[in-house]
C-alpha atoms as one frame of an Amber mdcrd trajectory, in Angstrom:
protein
   8.297  -2.268  20.260   7.363  -0.343  17.168   5.374  -2.194  14.502   6.100
  -0.788  11.021   9.627  -1.752   9.964  10.004  -3.908  13.069   7.214  -6.486
  12.739   5.325  -5.436   9.615   7.121  -4.627   6.372   6.223  -1.756   4.050
   4.708  -3.864   1.262   1.095  -3.044   2.090   1.773   0.671   2.314   3.557
   0.635  -1.038   0.742  -1.311  -2.683  -1.926   0.935  -1.157  -0.027   4.043
  -2.239   0.171   2.833  -5.823  -3.544   1.993  -5.846  -4.331   5.415  -4.422
  -2.232   7.138  -7.074  -4.090   5.256  -9.812  -7.358   6.400  -8.241  -6.178
  10.007  -8.347  -5.207   9.729 -12.004  -8.554   8.187 -12.896 -10.823  10.348
 -10.751  -9.004  13.681 -10.776  -6.952  13.465 -13.965  -3.758  14.412 -12.152
  -0.888  15.006 -14.556   2.066  14.075 -12.341   4.153  10.973 -11.817   3.704
   8.959  -8.655   7.009  10.018  -7.069   6.292  13.722  -7.588   2.860  13.360
  -6.017   4.220  11.294  -3.136   7.019  13.774  -2.413   4.528  16.653  -2.383
   2.182  14.766  -0.072   5.032  13.814   2.265   6.010  17.482   2.563   2.390
  18.509   3.177   1.923  15.727   5.738   5.084  16.790   7.573   3.886  20.392
   7.528   0.421  19.419   8.799   1.994  17.314  11.531   4.492  19.963  12.665
   1.921  22.770  12.627  -0.690  20.747  14.468  -2.572  22.723  17.094  -3.785
  20.339  19.754  -4.195  16.724  18.706  -5.511  15.454  15.381  -5.956  11.796
  14.556  -3.969   9.997  11.885  -7.054  10.113   9.650  -7.538  13.854  10.139
  -3.866  14.603   9.432  -3.828  12.305   6.372  -6.949  13.918   4.903  -5.798
  17.483   5.584  -2.373  16.906   4.033  -3.772  15.133   0.982  -6.359  17.847
   0.438  -3.504  20.365   0.299  -1.444  18.167  -2.025  -4.247  17.527  -4.498
  -5.076  21.215  -4.660  -1.467  21.840  -5.751  -2.214  19.774  -8.849  -5.567
  21.425  -9.525  -7.721  18.593  -8.157 -10.967  19.628  -6.488 -12.377  17.330
  -3.857 -13.726  17.326  -0.302 -12.579  15.977   3.070 -15.514  13.554   2.974
 -14.341  12.020  -0.315 -10.785  11.679   0.961 -11.989  10.144   4.220 -13.676
   7.436   2.157 -10.428   6.888   0.247  -8.621   6.641   3.574 -10.880   3.741
   4.568  -9.964   1.941   1.342  -6.295   2.771   1.917  -6.370   1.218   5.393
  -8.134  -1.943   4.228  -5.646  -2.357   1.371  -2.742  -2.084   3.806  -4.299
  -4.761   6.016  -4.736  -7.132   3.079  -1.325  -6.596   1.506   1.120  -6.070
   4.384   3.521  -8.910   5.140   5.161  -9.858   8.426   8.947 -10.176   8.574
   9.924 -13.844   8.822  12.056 -13.229  11.908   9.069 -11.643  13.644   7.000
 -14.762  12.974   9.686 -17.026  14.430  11.043 -14.867  17.242   8.051 -13.106
  18.805   6.702 -16.368  20.275  10.190 -17.082  21.656  10.329 -13.653  23.290
   6.923 -14.196  24.862   8.000 -17.632  26.132  10.751 -15.908  28.113   8.044
 -14.403  30.316   8.479 -10.875  29.007   5.728  -8.287  29.088   5.413  -7.428
  25.415   3.719  -4.389  23.947   3.425  -2.299  20.825   3.776   1.479  20.934
   2.983   3.019  17.579   1.729   6.042  15.668   0.033   3.686  13.188  -3.727
   3.156  13.003  -4.954   0.615  15.555  -7.180  -0.898  12.855  -4.113  -1.632
  10.716  -2.073  -3.094  13.575  -4.910  -5.277  14.808  -5.920  -6.403  11.322
  -2.422  -7.380  10.168  -1.376  -9.040  13.424  -4.620 -10.990  13.831  -4.308
 -12.243  10.255  -0.784 -13.447  11.059  -1.730 -14.973  14.413   0.618 -12.701
  16.387  -1.819 -10.272  17.988  -2.418 -12.259  21.182   1.303 -12.400  21.942
   1.156  -8.785  23.097   0.047  -7.671  26.541  -0.846  -4.224  25.223  -1.128
  -2.209  22.041  -0.770   1.529  22.598  -1.487   3.794  19.641  -1.280   7.547
  19.434  -4.911   8.041  18.413  -6.087   6.413  21.646  -3.794   8.346  24.001
  -4.177  11.556  21.958  -0.468  12.138  21.647   2.228  11.059  19.195   5.486
   9.311  20.026   7.544  12.447  19.387   5.795  14.076  22.363   6.297  11.033
  24.586   2.707  10.336  25.665   2.459   6.762  24.277   5.610   5.816  26.203
   4.298   7.369  29.403   1.034   5.462  28.965   2.973   2.204  28.655   4.679
   2.914  31.978   1.335   3.692  33.610  -0.156   0.428  32.367   2.776  -1.780
  33.361   3.930   0.100  36.478   7.474  -0.313  35.133  10.198   2.228  35.697
  11.569   3.672  32.431  14.913   1.901  32.810  13.093  -1.441  33.065  11.620
  -1.020  29.580  13.339  -1.858  26.308  11.939  -0.280  23.127  12.717  -1.642
  19.657  12.227   0.414  16.503  13.679   1.002  13.050  13.988   4.802  13.145
  16.384   6.880  15.207  14.217  10.005  14.921  10.758   8.456  15.326  11.554
   5.608  17.718  14.895   5.806  19.472  15.016   9.524  20.307  11.510   9.831
  21.839  11.857   6.564  23.763  15.224   7.631  25.215  13.778  11.019  26.167
  11.424   9.167  28.538  14.273   7.039  29.891  13.687   3.766  28.025  16.581
   1.599  26.940  16.475   1.317  23.170  17.265  -1.079  20.350  17.568   0.005
  16.737  16.620  -2.777  14.340  18.706  -2.019  11.266  17.438  -4.396   8.623
  19.563  -4.924   5.522  18.865  -2.307   2.883  16.914   0.049   5.150  19.623
   2.708   4.991  19.323   3.670   8.661  21.551   6.414   9.967  22.901   6.498
  13.482  23.368  10.130  14.404  22.408  12.478  17.187  20.678  10.406  19.858
  22.037   6.883  19.484  20.401   3.604  20.501  21.740   1.461  23.333  21.940
  -1.527  20.993  21.793  -2.150  17.255  20.555  -5.447  15.812  19.934  -6.676
  12.281  16.855  -8.772  13.090  14.747 -10.022  15.991  16.573 -13.350  16.153
  19.614 -11.508  17.522  17.429 -10.030  20.256  15.707 -13.254  21.282  19.028
 -15.146  21.361  20.641 -12.458  23.529  17.757 -12.329  25.992  17.495 -16.126
  26.177  21.223 -16.332  26.945  20.765 -13.913  29.835  18.146 -16.184  31.315
């Protein structure tokens, strides 16, 4: 399953983003509101990601995109400075991110069914490990596969292929759960996985193009369905 939006909520990322913006205002004197800066960075990150030649880590992509964004607003800095800010950003996310209540209750139930459970994510391993260890959920998973370690992002399929290599499962024997059609469902289906879209209330998901095999509102629906199947 995916982790952000599926197990972990976005609270830590929002808090870390706000803290980072305040740092930019203080250190660089940026004269822009937070939403304007965020929108510019998101566009630069998407551009850096889509134009990527070879593989670059999440840190490298984050720093490169932010360097471009800050220069738009006249801020002069270096990759080394931003790399240090990235470390603070990651640690803030670990401290402030919350786990969805249904993940806390249902992940142990899913594991008790004898399932092989794993995480496949483009997020930083440090964040995933830190948040899940703090919540006591980390050891429920047989594997944690992140893009930085396999040197390939989910949109290219490599993390999913690595999961199959590690488990010796056939694609149709795997079920992938995520909260994004574009970032989770489509790449997983392209490898042959069955897919579940977790459409939490208020997330504004859109089902278009490549559709999931199942749609659920929370993990309790999944654990109840799998338990009923025996």
